[in-house]
PADRENFI-187299 format. One record per residue: residue in one letter; residue number from 0; chain; x, y, z of N, C-alpha, C in turn. Coordinates in nm, 4 decimals. Layout:
BEGIN
+--------+-----+--------+----------+----------+----------+----------+----------+----------+----------+----------+----------+
| residu | num | chaine |     n_px |     n_py |     n_pz |    ca_px |    ca_py |    ca_pz |     c_px |     c_py |     c_pz |
+--------+-----+--------+----------+----------+----------+----------+----------+----------+----------+----------+----------+
|      A | NUM |      A |        X |        Y |        Z |        X |        Y |        Z |        X |        Y |        Z |
...
+--------+-----+--------+----------+----------+----------+----------+----------+----------+----------+----------+----------+
***
This chain:
BEGIN
+--------+-----+--------+----------+----------+----------+----------+----------+----------+----------+----------+----------+
| residu | num | chaine |     n_px |     n_py |     n_pz |    ca_px |    ca_py |    ca_pz |     c_px |     c_py |     c_pz |
+--------+-----+--------+----------+----------+----------+----------+----------+----------+----------+----------+----------+
|      M |   0 |      A |  -2.6169 |   2.1260 |   2.2518 |  -2.5735 |   1.9795 |   2.2539 |  -2.4608 |   1.9679 |   2.3424 |
|      D |   1 |      A |  -2.4634 |   1.8661 |   2.4252 |  -2.3754 |   1.8354 |   2.5325 |  -2.2423 |   1.7550 |   2.4830 |
|      T |   2 |      A |  -2.1466 |   1.7897 |   2.4202 |  -2.0346 |   1.6982 |   2.3796 |  -1.9753 |   1.6127 |   2.4496 |
|      A |   3 |      A |  -1.9834 |   1.6690 |   2.5885 |  -1.9180 |   1.5504 |   2.6958 |  -1.9709 |   1.4433 |   2.7137 |
|      S |   4 |      A |  -2.0777 |   1.4301 |   2.6831 |  -2.1891 |   1.2875 |   2.6814 |  -2.1692 |   1.2029 |   2.5688 |
|      T |   5 |      A |  -2.1500 |   1.2716 |   2.4608 |  -2.1350 |   1.2226 |   2.3270 |  -2.0060 |   1.1368 |   2.3178 |
|      P |   6 |      A |  -2.0491 |   0.9845 |   2.3045 |  -1.9413 |   0.9087 |   2.2831 |  -1.8476 |   0.9404 |   2.1459 |
|      S |   7 |      A |  -1.7118 |   0.9587 |   2.1656 |  -1.6304 |   0.9917 |   2.0434 |  -1.5657 |   0.8503 |   2.0069 |
|      L |   8 |      A |  -1.5420 |   0.8522 |   1.8721 |  -1.5040 |   0.7589 |   1.8063 |  -1.3341 |   0.7733 |   1.8218 |
|      P |   9 |      A |  -1.2452 |   0.6732 |   1.8316 |  -1.1248 |   0.7081 |   1.8350 |  -1.0759 |   0.7434 |   1.6726 |
|      V |  10 |      A |  -0.9810 |   0.8388 |   1.6864 |  -0.9337 |   0.8979 |   1.5741 |  -0.8373 |   0.7808 |   1.5105 |
|      P |  11 |      A |  -0.8388 |   0.7192 |   1.3808 |  -0.7648 |   0.6681 |   1.3270 |  -0.6326 |   0.7004 |   1.2815 |
|      R |  12 |      A |  -0.5383 |   0.6206 |   1.2952 |  -0.3785 |   0.6787 |   1.2952 |  -0.3011 |   0.5507 |   1.2071 |
|      V |  13 |      A |  -0.2243 |   0.6394 |   1.1321 |  -0.1259 |   0.5402 |   1.0437 |   0.0143 |   0.5921 |   1.0793 |
|      D |  14 |      A |   0.1160 |   0.4969 |   1.0835 |   0.2504 |   0.5180 |   1.0817 |   0.2874 |   0.5422 |   0.9547 |
|      T |  15 |      A |   0.3255 |   0.6640 |   0.9260 |   0.3788 |   0.7049 |   0.7860 |   0.5125 |   0.6230 |   0.7439 |
|      H |  16 |      A |   0.6015 |   0.6042 |   0.8447 |   0.7133 |   0.5523 |   0.8206 |   0.7127 |   0.4171 |   0.7761 |
|      L |  17 |      A |   0.6032 |   0.3452 |   0.8679 |   0.5784 |   0.2128 |   0.8139 |   0.5244 |   0.1952 |   0.6771 |
|      A |  18 |      A |   0.4427 |   0.2968 |   0.6162 |   0.3997 |   0.3005 |   0.4874 |   0.5253 |   0.3231 |   0.3983 |
|      K |  19 |      A |   0.5827 |   0.4081 |   0.4272 |   0.7134 |   0.4406 |   0.3508 |   0.7964 |   0.3288 |   0.3300 |
|      F |  20 |      A |   0.8145 |   0.2742 |   0.4304 |   0.8929 |   0.1235 |   0.4370 |   0.8299 |   0.0201 |   0.3266 |
|      S |  21 |      A |   0.7197 |   0.0066 |   0.3464 |   0.6376 |  -0.0810 |   0.2686 |   0.6457 |  -0.0261 |   0.1253 |
|      Q |  22 |      A |   0.6367 |   0.0844 |   0.1119 |   0.6399 |   0.1314 |  -0.0698 |   0.7836 |   0.1229 |  -0.0900 |
|      A |  23 |      A |   0.8791 |   0.1014 |  -0.0278 |   1.0228 |   0.1223 |  -0.0737 |   1.0490 |  -0.0399 |  -0.0848 |
|      C |  24 |      A |   1.0100 |  -0.1342 |  -0.0150 |   1.0065 |  -0.2671 |  -0.0438 |   0.9546 |  -0.3111 |  -0.1553 |
|      T |  25 |      A |   0.8036 |  -0.2508 |  -0.1819 |   0.7527 |  -0.2952 |  -0.3047 |   0.8119 |  -0.2580 |  -0.4048 |
|      V |  26 |      A |   0.8681 |  -0.1371 |  -0.4279 |   0.9635 |  -0.0645 |  -0.5298 |   1.0617 |  -0.1556 |  -0.5686 |
|      A |  27 |      A |   1.1518 |  -0.1746 |  -0.4604 |   1.2558 |  -0.2816 |  -0.4777 |   1.2212 |  -0.4167 |  -0.5353 |
|      L |  28 |      A |   1.1017 |  -0.4742 |  -0.4769 |   1.0628 |  -0.6162 |  -0.5243 |   1.0320 |  -0.5732 |  -0.6705 |
|      A |  29 |      A |   0.9403 |  -0.4888 |  -0.7075 |   0.8849 |  -0.4920 |  -0.8408 |   1.0060 |  -0.4737 |  -0.9447 |
|      G |  30 |      A |   1.0797 |  -0.3788 |  -0.8897 |   1.2106 |  -0.3368 |  -0.9772 |   1.2986 |  -0.4532 |  -1.0119 |
|      L |  31 |      A |   1.3667 |  -0.5257 |  -0.8889 |   1.4270 |  -0.6309 |  -0.9149 |   1.3879 |  -0.7376 |  -0.9801 |
|      A |  32 |      A |   1.2310 |  -0.7533 |  -0.9996 |   1.1729 |  -0.8679 |  -1.0535 |   1.1956 |  -0.8291 |  -1.2054 |
|      F |  33 |      A |   1.1735 |  -0.7087 |  -1.2507 |   1.1738 |  -0.6506 |  -1.3831 |   1.3186 |  -0.6516 |  -1.4249 |
|      I |  34 |      A |   1.4161 |  -0.6127 |  -1.3647 |   1.5703 |  -0.6025 |  -1.4089 |   1.6103 |  -0.7557 |  -1.4090 |
|      F |  35 |      A |   1.5882 |  -0.8310 |  -1.3223 |   1.6489 |  -0.9792 |  -1.3425 |   1.5487 |  -1.0567 |  -1.4395 |
|      S |  36 |      A |   1.4376 |  -1.0154 |  -1.4630 |   1.3186 |  -1.0934 |  -1.5527 |   1.3026 |  -1.2070 |  -1.4555 |
|      Q |  37 |      A |   1.2640 |  -1.2069 |  -1.3255 |   1.2178 |  -1.3102 |  -1.2447 |   1.0955 |  -1.3102 |  -1.2017 |
|      P |  38 |      A |   1.0046 |  -1.3940 |  -1.2724 |   0.8400 |  -1.3825 |  -1.2348 |   0.8268 |  -1.4504 |  -1.0893 |
|      V |  39 |      A |   0.9256 |  -1.5221 |  -1.0265 |   0.9055 |  -1.5643 |  -0.8908 |   0.9104 |  -1.4434 |  -0.8007 |
|      I |  40 |      A |   0.9832 |  -1.3462 |  -0.8206 |   0.9797 |  -1.2161 |  -0.7310 |   0.8527 |  -1.1572 |  -0.7589 |
|      V |  41 |      A |   0.7893 |  -1.1339 |  -0.8522 |   0.6664 |  -1.1034 |  -0.8908 |   0.5464 |  -1.1679 |  -0.7881 |
|      L |  42 |      A |   0.5482 |  -1.2861 |  -0.7898 |   0.4753 |  -1.3699 |  -0.6929 |   0.4989 |  -1.3286 |  -0.5605 |
|      I |  43 |      A |   0.6299 |  -1.3363 |  -0.4982 |   0.6690 |  -1.3132 |  -0.3843 |   0.5902 |  -1.1849 |  -0.3541 |
|      A |  44 |      A |   0.6106 |  -1.0582 |  -0.4244 |   0.5460 |  -0.9478 |  -0.4000 |   0.3988 |  -0.9407 |  -0.3812 |
|      A |  45 |      A |   0.3468 |  -1.0124 |  -0.4740 |   0.2218 |  -1.0304 |  -0.4842 |   0.1290 |  -1.0902 |  -0.3477 |
|      I |  46 |      A |   0.2288 |  -1.1951 |  -0.2991 |   0.1794 |  -1.2434 |  -0.1655 |   0.1935 |  -1.1632 |  -0.0631 |
|      V |  47 |      A |   0.2948 |  -1.0848 |  -0.0515 |   0.3342 |  -1.0008 |   0.0573 |   0.2273 |  -0.8686 |   0.0560 |
|      M |  48 |      A |   0.1728 |  -0.8252 |  -0.0608 |   0.0935 |  -0.7176 |  -0.0741 |  -0.0599 |  -0.7708 |  -0.0500 |
|      T |  49 |      A |  -0.0640 |  -0.8901 |  -0.0877 |  -0.2101 |  -0.9590 |  -0.0659 |  -0.1969 |  -0.9504 |   0.1021 |
|      L |  50 |      A |  -0.1125 |  -1.0145 |   0.1776 |  -0.0950 |  -1.0248 |   0.3050 |  -0.1340 |  -0.8846 |   0.3740 |
|      A |  51 |      A |  -0.0514 |  -0.7774 |   0.3118 |  -0.0309 |  -0.6308 |   0.3887 |  -0.1843 |  -0.5876 |   0.3672 |
|      A |  52 |      A |  -0.2549 |  -0.6153 |   0.2585 |  -0.3952 |  -0.5557 |   0.2415 |  -0.5103 |  -0.6443 |   0.3110 |
|      L |  53 |      A |  -0.4910 |  -0.7661 |   0.3534 |  -0.5768 |  -0.8545 |   0.3999 |  -0.5728 |  -0.8794 |   0.5307 |
|      A |  54 |      A |  -0.4468 |  -0.8800 |   0.5691 |  -0.4121 |  -0.9256 |   0.7388 |  -0.3017 |  -0.8278 |   0.7670 |
|      P |  55 |      A |  -0.3300 |  -0.6639 |   0.7787 |  -0.2077 |  -0.5992 |   0.8018 |  -0.1214 |  -0.6511 |   0.9160 |
|      G |  56 |      A |  -0.1791 |  -0.7139 |   1.0198 |  -0.1127 |  -0.7550 |   1.1434 |   0.0149 |  -0.8628 |   1.1264 |
|      V |  57 |      A |   0.0056 |  -0.9273 |   1.0140 |   0.1146 |  -1.0273 |   0.9881 |   0.1511 |  -0.9806 |   0.8537 |
|      S |  58 |      A |   0.1482 |  -0.8675 |   0.8092 |   0.2044 |  -0.8218 |   0.6883 |   0.3679 |  -0.8407 |   0.6963 |
|      P |  59 |      A |   0.4339 |  -0.9061 |   0.6098 |   0.6034 |  -0.9212 |   0.6065 |   0.6811 |  -0.7812 |   0.6366 |
|      Y |  60 |      A |   0.5841 |  -0.6714 |   0.5704 |   0.6631 |  -0.5654 |   0.5634 |   0.6582 |  -0.4802 |   0.7180 |
|      R |  61 |      A |   0.5228 |  -0.5212 |   0.8029 |   0.5163 |  -0.4668 |   0.9024 |   0.6011 |  -0.5401 |   1.0121 |
|      L |  62 |      A |   0.6136 |  -0.6856 |   0.9756 |   0.7091 |  -0.7849 |   1.0780 |   0.8575 |  -0.7179 |   1.0528 |
|      L |  63 |      A |   0.9084 |  -0.6803 |   0.9315 |   1.0268 |  -0.6491 |   0.9131 |   1.0492 |  -0.5223 |   0.9696 |
|      Y |  64 |      A |   0.9391 |  -0.4310 |   0.9494 |   0.9571 |  -0.2935 |   0.9957 |   0.9783 |  -0.3085 |   1.1859 |
|      R |  65 |      A |   0.8897 |  -0.3773 |   1.2327 |   0.8865 |  -0.3761 |   1.3633 |   0.9754 |  -0.4683 |   1.4415 |
|      G |  66 |      A |   1.0243 |  -0.5636 |   1.3485 |   1.1139 |  -0.6773 |   1.4289 |   1.2584 |  -0.6384 |   1.3822 |
|      I |  67 |      A |   1.2991 |  -0.5527 |   1.2778 |   1.4302 |  -0.5182 |   1.2566 |   1.4806 |  -0.4013 |   1.2481 |
|      V |  68 |      A |   1.3869 |  -0.2912 |   1.1682 |   1.4200 |  -0.1543 |   1.1519 |   1.3850 |  -0.0752 |   1.2723 |
|      L |  69 |      A |   1.2871 |  -0.1079 |   1.3603 |   1.2494 |  -0.0216 |   1.4856 |   1.3617 |  -0.0527 |   1.5990 |
|      P |  70 |      A |   1.3742 |  -0.1867 |   1.6191 |   1.4718 |  -0.2120 |   1.7120 |   1.6206 |  -0.1752 |   1.6966 |
|      L |  71 |      A |   1.6470 |  -0.1753 |   1.5497 |   1.8006 |  -0.1448 |   1.5213 |   1.7815 |   0.0232 |   1.5396 |
|      G |  72 |      A |   1.6968 |   0.0903 |   1.5675 |   1.6820 |   0.2295 |   1.5842 |   1.7110 |   0.2892 |   1.4128 |
|      L |  73 |      A |   1.6719 |   0.2415 |   1.3215 |   1.7038 |   0.2927 |   1.1904 |   1.6027 |   0.3535 |   1.1389 |
|      W |  74 |      A |   1.4740 |   0.3852 |   1.2097 |   1.3744 |   0.4662 |   1.1817 |   1.2980 |   0.4783 |   1.3184 |
|      K |  75 |      A |   1.2248 |   0.5879 |   1.3366 |   1.1259 |   0.5870 |   1.4700 |   0.9994 |   0.5986 |   1.3870 |
|      P |  76 |      A |   0.8842 |   0.5721 |   1.4428 |   0.7483 |   0.5731 |   1.4170 |   0.7089 |   0.6914 |   1.3969 |
|      R |  77 |      A |   0.6315 |   0.7287 |   1.3048 |   0.5612 |   0.8653 |   1.2818 |   0.4258 |   0.8144 |   1.2627 |
|      V |  78 |      A |   0.3445 |   0.8462 |   1.3661 |   0.2121 |   0.8340 |   1.3549 |   0.1182 |   0.9462 |   1.3620 |
|      V |  79 |      A |   0.0347 |   0.9322 |   1.2409 |  -0.0543 |   1.0817 |   1.2104 |  -0.2009 |   1.0207 |   1.2193 |
|      E |  80 |      A |  -0.2762 |   1.1217 |   1.2334 |  -0.4345 |   1.1141 |   1.2043 |  -0.4323 |   1.0759 |   1.0578 |
|      D |  81 |      A |  -0.4958 |   0.9606 |   1.0375 |  -0.5136 |   0.9084 |   0.8826 |  -0.6165 |   0.7888 |   0.9011 |
|      D |  82 |      A |  -0.6714 |   0.7581 |   0.7948 |  -0.7397 |   0.6393 |   0.8066 |  -0.6620 |   0.5277 |   0.7233 |
|      P |  83 |      A |  -0.6723 |   0.4051 |   0.7906 |  -0.5721 |   0.3121 |   0.7075 |  -0.6549 |   0.2314 |   0.5972 |
|      A |  84 |      A |  -0.7866 |   0.2705 |   0.6135 |  -0.8682 |   0.2004 |   0.4754 |  -0.8202 |   0.2171 |   0.3517 |
|      P |  85 |      A |  -0.8092 |   0.3487 |   0.3086 |  -0.7533 |   0.3789 |   0.1833 |  -0.6050 |   0.3204 |   0.1529 |
|      H |  86 |      A |  -0.5162 |   0.3175 |   0.2311 |  -0.3982 |   0.2709 |   0.2140 |  -0.4025 |   0.1107 |   0.2034 |
|      R |  87 |      A |  -0.4827 |   0.0198 |   0.2718 |  -0.5247 |  -0.0861 |   0.2500 |  -0.5708 |  -0.1218 |   0.1215 |
|      F |  88 |      A |  -0.6465 |  -0.0474 |   0.0663 |  -0.7443 |  -0.0519 |  -0.0523 |  -0.6112 |  -0.0513 |  -0.1453 |
|      A |  89 |      A |  -0.5237 |   0.0828 |  -0.1507 |  -0.4307 |   0.0670 |  -0.2422 |  -0.3399 |  -0.0639 |  -0.2389 |
|      Q |  90 |      A |  -0.3053 |  -0.1214 |  -0.1498 |  -0.2345 |  -0.2298 |  -0.1377 |  -0.2828 |  -0.3445 |  -0.2060 |
|      G |  91 |      A |  -0.4199 |  -0.3521 |  -0.1975 |  -0.5036 |  -0.4667 |  -0.2623 |  -0.5089 |  -0.4265 |  -0.3825 |
|      V |  92 |      A |  -0.5066 |  -0.3195 |  -0.4304 |  -0.5194 |  -0.2903 |  -0.5724 |  -0.3710 |  -0.3266 |  -0.6383 |
|      G |  93 |      A |  -0.2575 |  -0.2942 |  -0.5578 |  -0.1361 |  -0.3259 |  -0.5929 |  -0.0940 |  -0.4968 |  -0.6051 |
|      A |  94 |      A |  -0.1754 |  -0.5562 |  -0.5005 |  -0.1716 |  -0.6825 |  -0.5317 |  -0.2405 |  -0.7579 |  -0.6206 |
|      L |  95 |      A |  -0.3459 |  -0.7045 |  -0.6705 |  -0.4269 |  -0.7683 |  -0.7739 |  -0.3530 |  -0.7505 |  -0.9210 |
|      F |  96 |      A |  -0.2819 |  -0.6330 |  -0.9233 |  -0.2120 |  -0.5976 |  -1.0556 |  -0.0710 |  -0.7142 |  -1.0439 |
|      L |  97 |      A |  -0.0206 |  -0.7115 |  -0.9352 |   0.0888 |  -0.8195 |  -0.9184 |   0.0451 |  -0.9664 |  -0.9203 |
|      I |  98 |      A |  -0.0626 |  -1.0096 |  -0.8942 |  -0.1211 |  -1.1403 |  -0.9108 |  -0.1564 |  -1.1610 |  -1.0515 |
|      A |  99 |      A |  -0.2192 |  -1.0631 |  -1.1354 |  -0.2531 |  -1.0649 |  -1.2586 |  -0.1217 |  -1.0781 |  -1.3383 |
|      A | 100 |      A |  -0.0065 |  -1.0071 |  -1.3014 |   0.1392 |  -0.9972 |  -1.3733 |   0.1809 |  -1.1396 |  -1.3428 |
|      T | 101 |      A |   0.1505 |  -1.2160 |  -1.2334 |   0.2257 |  -1.3517 |  -1.1966 |   0.1486 |  -1.4297 |  -1.2745 |
|      L | 102 |      A |   0.0195 |  -1.4215 |  -1.2893 |  -0.0598 |  -1.5339 |  -1.3917 |  -0.0101 |  -1.4991 |  -1.5460 |
|      V | 103 |      A |   0.0040 |  -1.3882 |  -1.5928 |   0.0252 |  -1.3776 |  -1.7269 |   0.1777 |  -1.4459 |  -1.7344 |
|      L | 104 |      A |   0.2833 |  -1.3990 |  -1.6321 |   0.4036 |  -1.4594 |  -1.6844 |   0.4257 |  -1.5803 |  -1.6704 |
|      F | 105 |      A |   0.3465 |  -1.6574 |  -1.5895 |   0.3744 |  -1.7881 |  -1.5482 |   0.2931 |  -1.8626 |  -1.6576 |
|      L | 106 |      A |   0.1604 |  -1.8281 |  -1.6955 |   0.0779 |  -1.9274 |  -1.7867 |   0.0635 |  -1.8682 |  -1.9299 |
|      T | 107 |      A |   0.1237 |  -1.7560 |  -1.9609 |   0.1136 |  -1.7261 |  -2.1101 |   0.2447 |  -1.6689 |  -2.1711 |
|      K | 108 |      A |   0.2526 |  -1.6452 |  -2.2918 |   0.3489 |  -1.6023 |  -2.3433 |   0.3517 |  -1.4532 |  -2.3665 |
|      A | 109 |      A |   0.2635 |  -1.3895 |  -2.2960 |   0.2240 |  -1.2266 |  -2.3089 |   0.3196 |  -1.1629 |  -2.1976 |
|      Y | 110 |      A |   0.4476 |  -1.1808 |  -2.2261 |   0.5484 |  -1.1211 |  -2.1212 |   0.5433 |  -0.9777 |  -2.1100 |
|      A | 111 |      A |   0.5153 |  -0.8934 |  -2.2013 |   0.4996 |  -0.7605 |  -2.2169 |   0.3891 |  -0.6982 |  -2.1437 |
|      V | 112 |      A |   0.2824 |  -0.7870 |  -2.1353 |   0.1679 |  -0.7718 |  -2.0499 |   0.1949 |  -0.7660 |  -1.9078 |
|      G | 113 |      A |   0.2605 |  -0.8832 |  -1.9032 |   0.3006 |  -0.9146 |  -1.7368 |   0.3824 |  -0.8158 |  -1.6934 |
|      W | 114 |      A |   0.4941 |  -0.7849 |  -1.7605 |   0.6035 |  -0.6860 |  -1.7093 |   0.5453 |  -0.5221 |  -1.6921 |
|      T | 115 |      A |   0.4392 |  -0.5141 |  -1.8064 |   0.3807 |  -0.3825 |  -1.7761 |   0.3058 |  -0.3878 |  -1.6463 |
|      L | 116 |      A |   0.2126 |  -0.4723 |  -1.6269 |   0.1403 |  -0.4778 |  -1.4650 |   0.2374 |  -0.4655 |  -1.3578 |
|      D | 117 |      A |   0.3513 |  -0.5170 |  -1.3581 |   0.4577 |  -0.5327 |  -1.2693 |   0.5040 |  -0.3835 |  -1.2539 |
|      L | 118 |      A |   0.5496 |  -0.3181 |  -1.3570 |   0.5989 |  -0.1746 |  -1.3612 |   0.4975 |  -0.0641 |  -1.3561 |
|      I | 119 |      A |   0.3619 |  -0.1244 |  -1.3481 |   0.2492 |  -0.0017 |  -1.3236 |   0.2712 |   0.0033 |  -1.1382 |
|      V | 120 |      A |   0.2679 |  -0.1276 |  -1.0934 |   0.2937 |  -0.1208 |  -0.9458 |   0.4112 |  -0.0458 |  -0.8947 |
|      F | 121 |      A |   0.5392 |  -0.0846 |  -0.9693 |   0.6454 |  -0.0097 |  -0.9276 |   0.6415 |   0.1311 |  -0.9673 |
|      V | 122 |      A |   0.5908 |   0.2002 |  -1.0578 |   0.5696 |   0.3295 |  -1.0887 |   0.5047 |   0.3876 |  -0.9727 |
|      L | 123 |      A |   0.3754 |   0.3574 |  -0.9441 |   0.2873 |   0.4003 |  -0.8748 |   0.3385 |   0.3789 |  -0.7149 |
|      A | 124 |      A |   0.4110 |   0.3032 |  -0.6908 |   0.4750 |   0.2812 |  -0.5404 |   0.5894 |   0.4005 |  -0.5460 |
|      A | 125 |      A |   0.6646 |   0.4076 |  -0.6301 |   0.7728 |   0.4883 |  -0.6369 |   0.7210 |   0.6291 |  -0.6308 |
|      I | 126 |      A |   0.6000 |   0.6792 |  -0.7090 |   0.5519 |   0.7998 |  -0.6736 |   0.4995 |   0.8264 |  -0.5506 |
|      N | 127 |      A |   0.4331 |   0.7359 |  -0.4725 |   0.3879 |   0.7450 |  -0.3374 |   0.5174 |   0.7658 |  -0.2596 |
|      L | 128 |      A |   0.6121 |   0.6752 |  -0.2701 |   0.7451 |   0.6779 |  -0.1932 |   0.7970 |   0.8241 |  -0.2260 |
|      T | 129 |      A |   0.8065 |   0.9050 |  -0.3162 |   0.8968 |   0.9741 |  -0.3535 |   0.8224 |   1.1454 |  -0.3352 |
|      V | 130 |      A |   0.7126 |   1.1457 |  -0.3816 |   0.6233 |   1.2501 |  -0.3535 |   0.4967 |   1.2441 |  -0.3016 |
|      G | 131 |      A |   0.4754 |   1.1345 |  -0.2504 |   0.3627 |   1.1285 |  -0.1455 |   0.2172 |   1.1284 |  -0.1794 |
|      F | 132 |      A |   0.2216 |   1.0938 |  -0.3191 |   0.0763 |   1.1037 |  -0.3855 |   0.0429 |   0.9499 |  -0.3912 |
|      C | 133 |      A |  -0.0669 |   0.9103 |  -0.3464 |  -0.1112 |   0.7717 |  -0.3274 |  -0.2375 |   0.7444 |  -0.4258 |
|      A | 134 |      A |  -0.2109 |   0.6741 |  -0.5362 |  -0.2999 |   0.6813 |  -0.6261 |  -0.4244 |   0.6077 |  -0.5997 |
|      G | 135 |      A |  -0.3703 |   0.4903 |  -0.5219 |  -0.4958 |   0.3949 |  -0.4823 |  -0.5974 |   0.4750 |  -0.3843 |
|      C | 136 |      A |  -0.5229 |   0.5674 |  -0.3067 |  -0.6063 |   0.6433 |  -0.2052 |  -0.6865 |   0.7289 |  -0.2742 |
|      F | 137 |      A |  -0.6358 |   0.8134 |  -0.3652 |  -0.7196 |   0.8790 |  -0.4624 |  -0.8560 |   0.8134 |  -0.5250 |
|      V | 138 |      A |  -0.8196 |   0.7013 |  -0.5575 |  -0.9203 |   0.6463 |  -0.6120 |  -1.0252 |   0.5931 |  -0.5169 |
|      Y | 139 |      A |  -0.9580 |   0.5476 |  -0.4013 |  -1.0802 |   0.5119 |  -0.2702 |  -1.1656 |   0.6231 |  -0.2451 |
|      Y | 140 |      A |  -1.0882 |   0.7473 |  -0.2323 |  -1.1744 |   0.8760 |  -0.1858 |  -1.2777 |   0.8985 |  -0.2976 |
|      H | 141 |      A |  -1.2601 |   0.8866 |  -0.4398 |  -1.3464 |   0.9098 |  -0.5331 |  -1.4413 |   0.7880 |  -0.5333 |
|      L | 142 |      A |  -1.4271 |   0.6809 |  -0.5168 |  -1.5231 |   0.5680 |  -0.4904 |  -1.6287 |   0.5879 |  -0.4025 |
|      G | 143 |      A |  -1.5587 |   0.6459 |  -0.2713 |  -1.6397 |   0.6628 |  -0.1610 |  -1.7530 |   0.7750 |  -0.2176 |
|      R | 144 |      A |  -1.6881 |   0.8736 |  -0.2509 |  -1.7644 |   0.9972 |  -0.3027 |  -1.9052 |   0.9635 |  -0.3807 |
|      L | 145 |      A |  -1.8991 |   0.8578 |  -0.4725 |  -1.9761 |   0.7913 |  -0.5459 |  -2.0883 |   0.6932 |  -0.5023 |
|      G | 146 |      A |  -2.0420 |   0.6531 |  -0.3750 |  -2.1132 |   0.5652 |  -0.2692 |  -2.0791 |   0.4195 |  -0.3209 |
|      L | 147 |      A |  -1.9518 |   0.4160 |  -0.3849 |  -1.9330 |   0.2587 |  -0.4165 |  -1.8341 |   0.2048 |  -0.3160 |
|      L | 148 |      A |  -1.7910 |   0.2701 |  -0.2439 |  -1.7113 |   0.2348 |  -0.1270 |  -1.7475 |   0.3028 |   0.0102 |
|      P | 149 |      A |  -1.7187 |   0.2630 |   0.1337 |  -1.7626 |   0.3439 |   0.2322 |  -1.7003 |   0.4620 |   0.2530 |
|      R | 150 |      A |  -1.7569 |   0.5676 |   0.2841 |  -1.6842 |   0.6876 |   0.3165 |  -1.5703 |   0.6719 |   0.4295 |
|      V | 151 |      A |  -1.4681 |   0.7503 |   0.4155 |  -1.3629 |   0.7205 |   0.5366 |  -1.4115 |   0.7661 |   0.6656 |
|      R | 152 |      A |  -1.3632 |   0.7294 |   0.7704 |  -1.3819 |   0.7632 |   0.8948 |  -1.3357 |   0.8994 |   0.9413 |
|      Y | 153 |      A |  -1.2206 |   0.9407 |   0.8516 |  -1.1391 |   1.0754 |   0.8754 |  -1.2136 |   1.1678 |   0.8198 |
|      E | 154 |      A |  -1.2366 |   1.2715 |   0.8664 |  -1.2772 |   1.3895 |   0.8218 |  -1.1801 |   1.4603 |   0.7251 |
|      G | 155 |      A |  -1.2040 |   1.5038 |   0.6467 |  -1.1133 |   1.5849 |   0.5362 |  -1.0918 |   1.5285 |   0.4000 |
|      G | 156 |      A |  -1.1388 |   1.4066 |   0.3776 |  -1.1009 |   1.3332 |   0.2666 |  -0.9716 |   1.3289 |   0.2080 |
|      F | 157 |      A |  -0.9491 |   1.3095 |   0.0789 |  -0.8179 |   1.3106 |   0.0159 |  -0.7486 |   1.4411 |   0.0310 |
|      H | 158 |      A |  -0.6107 |   1.4300 |   0.0499 |  -0.5456 |   1.5265 |   0.0330 |  -0.3848 |   1.4830 |   0.0271 |
|      W | 159 |      A |  -0.3248 |   1.5404 |  -0.0528 |  -0.1785 |   1.5160 |  -0.0875 |  -0.0974 |   1.5553 |   0.0111 |
|      R | 160 |      A |  -0.0264 |   1.4639 |   0.0902 |   0.0371 |   1.5079 |   0.1976 |   0.1749 |   1.5505 |   0.1441 |
|      G | 161 |      A |   0.2345 |   1.4938 |   0.0271 |   0.3639 |   1.5177 |  -0.0183 |   0.4636 |   1.4357 |   0.0714 |
|      V | 162 |      A |   0.5887 |   1.4342 |   0.0636 |   0.6841 |   1.3652 |   0.1478 |   0.6816 |   1.4142 |   0.2800 |
+--------+-----+--------+----------+----------+----------+----------+----------+----------+----------+----------+----------+
***
């Protein structure tokens, strides 16, 4: 087979430093919300994560990273071969947990449930930030194997990159 005439798809790429910045911001927001018992911070985190998942180009995390972090030279991009879809899925799941936490905290007296949902996001984002294991990505890959989500474009499936 002539591979020169076969059109190749572009290899998907992800800026891992943007991902780490987003995880750090999520950890900070979820943690501060819990420490200061401020449901409004949970709401802000939910909105930011929803935007990151649904419209990554206008994600506040991305805008801060590109508008402040990079120009100040605090960090340089680290772009690697990876599919962004599992990462967006993970952000979407985090957003759903934070939306649920917001609704519970504002509309019910089940504060323990609301703060538990917030802390789940805090813990999972912190694990991803510190040891490089993305639970949402893990779920995405396994749902793809079951045929419930599209398989990723990136060959190789799920692998734990570590930090």
